[in-house]
C-alpha distance (Angstrom), angle and dihedral (degrees) to the residues before:
residue distance angle dihedral
X1 . . .
X2 3.63 . .
X3 3.69 110.7 .
X4 3.74 121.0 -147.8
X5 3.75 117.2 -151.9
X6 3.79 117.4 -148.2
X7 3.74 110.6 -141.4
X8 3.77 119.2 -166.6
X9 3.72 117.6 -136.0
X10 3.74 109.2 -111.8
X11 3.83 113.2 -138.0
X12 3.74 99.6 -120.2
X13 3.79 115.1 -171.1
X14 3.79 92.0 -119.5
X15 3.76 93.7 49.3
X16 3.85 118.3 104.3
X17 3.78 117.8 -113.1
X18 3.75 125.0 -137.9
X19 3.77 105.4 -124.7
X20 3.75 94.7 175.3
X21 3.80 116.5 120.9
X22 3.73 120.0 -124.4
X23 3.78 106.4 -134.4
X24 3.79 90.9 -160.2
X25 3.81 91.6 64.5
X26 3.79 112.3 105.7
X27 3.83 92.9 -144.7
X28 3.77 94.7 59.6
X29 3.82 117.5 73.3
X30 3.72 118.1 -125.8
X31 3.78 123.4 -117.9
X32 3.83 93.7 -104.4
X33 3.79 92.4 51.4
X34 3.81 91.1 48.6
X35 3.78 90.5 51.5
X36 3.81 92.3 49.8
X37 3.78 90.1 49.0
X38 3.81 91.0 52.2
X39 3.80 90.8 51.1
X40 3.81 91.0 49.3
X41 3.79 91.8 50.5
X42 3.79 90.4 49.5
X43 3.81 89.9 51.7
X44 3.80 91.1 51.2
X45 3.81 90.8 49.7
X46 3.79 91.7 51.2
X47 3.81 90.6 47.5
X48 3.78 90.7 51.9
X49 3.79 91.3 50.3
X50 3.82 94.8 47.6
X51 3.80 98.3 34.9
X52 3.82 126.7 119.8
X53 3.82 120.6 -80.3
X54 3.80 90.0 -104.6
X55 3.82 91.2 52.5
X56 3.77 90.1 48.2
X57 3.78 89.8 50.7
X58 3.83 92.6 51.9
X59 3.80 92.5 43.3
X60 3.78 95.0 43.7
X61 3.82 117.2 110.3
X62 3.84 92.7 -118.2
X63 3.81 97.0 36.9
X64 3.86 92.4 -140.4
X65 3.77 130.9 125.4
X66 3.79 120.8 -114.0
X67 3.80 114.6 -102.1
X68 3.82 118.0 -114.1
X69 3.80 113.7 -165.3
X70 3.81 126.4 -156.9
X71 3.77 117.0 -99.2
X72 3.79 125.3 -129.1
X73 3.80 90.2 -104.8
X74 3.81 90.7 56.0
X75 3.80 91.5 51.4
X76 3.81 90.9 45.8
X77 3.82 92.8 51.9
X78 3.78 92.3 46.4
X79 3.80 97.5 50.8
X80 3.80 94.3 35.5
X81 3.80 89.8 57.8
X82 3.80 90.5 43.3
X83 3.82 94.9 51.4
X84 3.81 94.6 44.5
X85 3.79 92.0 50.9
X86 3.79 90.5 44.6
X87 3.81 90.9 55.4
X88 3.80 92.6 48.9
X89 3.81 90.2 45.3
X90 3.79 89.4 57.9
X91 3.82 89.4 46.4
X92 3.80 90.2 51.3
X93 3.80 90.6 50.7
X94 3.81 89.8 51.8
X95 3.83 91.6 51.6
X96 3.80 89.6 45.5
X97 3.80 90.6 51.3
X98 3.82 92.2 48.8
X99 3.79 91.2 51.4
X100 3.79 92.3 48.6
X101 3.80 91.3 45.9
X102 3.80 90.9 51.7
X103 3.80 93.2 50.7
X104 3.80 93.1 47.1
X105 3.81 95.2 44.6
X106 3.80 91.3 52.1
X107 3.80 91.0 45.3
X108 3.79 90.2 -124.8
X109 3.80 90.4 159.0
X110 3.80 91.6 61.5
X111 3.79 115.8 117.5
X112 3.80 94.1 -113.6
X113 3.85 92.6 49.9
X114 3.78 102.3 36.3
X115 3.82 91.0 90.2
X116 3.84 92.8 63.1
X117 3.80 97.2 42.0
X118 3.81 90.3 104.1
X119 3.82 91.0 70.0
X120 3.79 95.2 45.6
X121 3.85 111.3 119.4
X122 3.80 89.1 -145.0
X123 3.78 87.8 66.6
X124 3.82 87.9 64.9
X125 3.81 90.4 55.6
X126 3.78 90.2 46.8
X127 3.81 92.7 51.3
X128 3.81 94.7 44.4
X129 3.80 92.0 48.1
X130 3.80 92.5 49.6
X131 3.82 94.1 48.1
X132 3.80 93.2 45.0
X133 3.79 91.7 49.2
X134 3.80 93.0 47.6
X135 3.80 93.5 47.6
X136 3.80 96.6 46.5
X137 3.80 92.2 42.6
X138 3.81 88.3 55.8
X139 3.80 91.3 53.9
X140 3.81 92.2 42.5
X141 3.82 95.2 52.9
X142 3.81 92.3 39.5
X143 3.80 92.2 54.8
X144 3.80 95.0 43.5
X145 3.81 95.4 46.1
X146 3.83 93.8 35.7
X147 3.81 89.8 -125.7
X148 3.79 109.4 166.4
X149 3.81 93.4 -165.2
X150 3.81 93.2 58.1
X151 3.80 91.3 43.2
X152 3.79 91.0 50.3
X153 3.83 90.5 50.0
X154 3.81 90.7 48.1
X155 3.81 94.2 50.4
X156 3.82 92.0 45.7
X157 3.82 92.4 53.2
X158 3.81 91.9 46.6
X159 3.82 90.0 51.0
X160 3.81 89.5 52.4
X161 3.81 90.4 50.0
X162 3.81 91.4 50.1
X163 3.80 90.4 51.0
X164 3.81 92.0 49.2
X165 3.81 92.6 48.9
X166 3.81 93.6 48.9
X167 3.81 91.6 47.6
X168 3.81 90.5 47.6
X169 3.81 91.3 52.1
X170 3.82 91.4 49.8
X171 3.80 92.9 47.9
X172 3.82 92.7 45.4
X173 3.81 91.6 51.6
X174 3.80 94.2 46.9
X175 3.84 95.7 43.9
X176 3.79 102.7 45.0
X177 3.81 94.5 134.6
X178 3.80 93.4 50.3
X179 3.81 91.3 47.3
X180 3.80 90.3 51.3
X181 3.80 88.5 53.1
X182 3.81 90.9 51.0
X183 3.81 90.6 49.7
X184 3.81 91.2 49.9
X185 3.79 91.9 50.6
X186 3.80 91.5 47.1
X187 3.78 94.1 49.1
X188 3.79 93.3 47.5
X189 3.80 88.4 51.4
X190 3.79 89.4 50.4
X191 3.82 90.1 51.3
X192 3.80 91.1 50.4
X193 3.83 92.2 51.7
X194 3.79 95.9 36.8
X195 3.81 96.4 119.5
X196 3.80 96.6 37.2
X197 3.84 102.1 51.2
X198 3.79 118.2 50.4
X199 3.81 92.0 -162.1
X200 3.81 93.3 54.2
X201 3.78 88.9 45.7
X202 3.80 92.4 52.4
X203 3.83 93.4 47.4
X204 3.81 93.0 46.4
X205 3.80 93.1 48.6
X206 3.80 92.1 49.6
X207 3.81 92.2 50.2
X208 3.81 93.5 48.2
X209 3.79 93.0 46.2
X210 3.79 94.9 44.7
X211 3.81 97.3 45.2
X212 3.83 96.2 31.4
X213 3.77 93.4 -127.3
X214 3.80 139.3 127.0
X215 3.80 127.1 -141.5
X216 3.81 126.8 -17.0
X217 3.84 101.0 -71.1
X218 3.81 100.9 -6.7
X219 3.77 139.8 -3.4
X220 3.83 90.1 -99.9
X221 3.80 89.3 72.3
X222 3.81 86.1 86.3
X223 3.77 88.1 78.0
X224 3.82 85.3 82.1
X225 3.80 90.1 69.3
X226 3.81 113.2 88.0
X227 3.79 91.8 -139.7
X228 3.82 97.0 48.3
X229 3.80 95.5 39.9
X230 3.78 113.2 114.0
X231 3.80 91.1 -124.7
X232 3.80 92.5 55.4
X233 3.80 120.2 102.1
X234 3.75 118.7 -121.7
X235 3.76 139.1 56.9
X236 3.84 94.0 -69.8
X237 3.83 93.3 65.4
X238 3.83 113.9 124.0
X239 3.78 89.6 4.1
X240 3.82 138.3 111.3
X241 3.82 131.7 -137.9
X242 3.76 119.0 -82.6
X243 3.83 90.0 -111.7
X244 3.82 87.5 71.7
X245 3.80 91.9 60.7
X246 3.78 121.7 106.0
X247 3.82 90.4 -137.7
X248 3.79 109.8 19.3
X249 3.81 92.3 167.8
X250 3.79 114.6 84.4
X251 3.81 109.1 -139.7
X252 3.81 87.3 -6.3
X253 3.81 94.2 -76.7
X254 3.83 113.3 59.5
X255 3.80 121.9 64.9
X256 3.83 109.1 -122.0
X257 3.80 106.0 -151.9
X258 3.81 91.7 -179.8
X259 3.81 97.4 57.2
X260 3.81 92.6 104.0
X261 3.79 97.7 48.9
X262 3.86 111.6 129.8
X263 3.81 93.0 2.6
X264 3.82 92.8 133.8
X265 3.81 90.2 61.0
X266 3.80 91.5 60.2
X267 3.78 124.0 89.1
X268 3.78 117.1 -115.4
X269 3.79 94.7 -103.6
X270 3.80 92.3 55.1
X271 3.81 94.9 36.5
X272 3.81 94.6 55.1
X273 3.80 90.2 71.4
X274 3.79 91.0 54.3
X275 3.81 107.4 34.3
X276 3.80 139.6 13.4
X277 3.78 110.0 -94.2
X278 3.80 99.9 -164.4
X279 3.79 122.5 90.1
X280 3.79 124.3 -117.5
X281 3.81 95.1 -118.3
X282 3.79 89.5 66.3
X283 3.81 89.3 45.8
X284 3.81 90.9 52.8
X285 3.81 90.9 50.3
X286 3.81 92.0 49.4
X287 3.81 91.8 47.4
X288 3.81 91.5 51.8
X289 3.81 92.0 49.5
X290 3.80 92.2 48.0
X291 3.80 93.2 49.3
X292 3.80 98.4 33.8
X293 3.80 94.7 118.0
X294 3.80 91.7 47.9
X295 3.81 91.7 49.7
X296 3.82 91.9 50.1
X297 3.82 91.3 47.2
X298 3.80 93.0 50.6
X299 3.80 91.6 46.4
X300 3.82 92.1 50.6
X301 3.81 91.5 47.8
X302 3.81 92.4 49.7
X303 3.80 93.3 49.2
X304 3.82 90.8 42.1
X305 3.80 91.8 53.7
X306 3.79 90.1 50.8
X307 3.81 92.1 49.0
X308 3.82 89.0 48.7
X309 3.81 89.4 51.3
X310 3.81 90.5 53.3
X311 3.82 91.5 47.9
X312 3.81 93.3 48.7
X313 3.81 91.3 46.3
X314 3.81 92.0 50.4
X315 3.80 92.3 47.9
X316 3.80 91.3 47.9
X317 3.82 92.1 50.4
X318 3.81 90.7 51.9
X319 3.80 90.3 50.8
X320 3.82 92.3 48.5
X321 3.81 92.6 49.4
X322 3.81 91.7 48.6
X323 3.79 93.8 50.5
X324 3.80 92.2 46.0
X325 3.79 90.1 51.5
X326 3.82 91.3 52.1
X327 3.79 98.3 36.6
């Protein structure tokens, strides 16, 4: 038999290679598969380019988020709110200190006076100072530390205060007659306890000196006081306090505490040269009418500052949330 020898072709360097691809080979992708793969890669590239910021962050070469810095307005709002609250915090501490000083100086914490401490006017200063300090300290720390919970609490309390003030103004305007009746009752009670309560005495004297008045409606209201009543024994009978006198200073330098002695025995024509005949309720009404525009202006400024504080706090909270979300 003739034998055929199979000789393999040796790959000489000068021989020409066959670079053609055999489409029937399972290891070489076909043209249709290559085209589909190109389309899929193009879709992935487009998805990467149009993906969400979080996808872009994860797919970015560095894997880091872009840095967003605070603007000048954000810094201004932050430190403006901080400084304003800091100023009112100091003011609240001053009021708190005055209230505490008044209670201690009058020995209101003594055992014999502790029962009447609830009616002490200094307790009002103490309470207002404490609340003002606590509120403004909340806004101060919240702005400085960028704490949204404290800022939210601060803005909520300020909104409640604005609502209370507006409601109080509406009620006061619509109930002027009833308020005048309450003032009359309060002043008559202060006249009756003038000698027994140093706080009522101080408040009454300041009102009569400031408004140049005497009594609630007339100087004869001092008959309600047991010491100034005409049936009372003593030198004060049928008299009025020295703060009712037209010129309580003798020779312009020395306080004459006896200038109102026997003033209730005088007729009005003679008494008007010695004491003020008009009551303090009329003086309060005249003072309010004379300073009505000033009162309205101050009230609008106070409410406006509080509304501005709420607006600044809200804007600052939005800025803090945005920067935390993109940090």
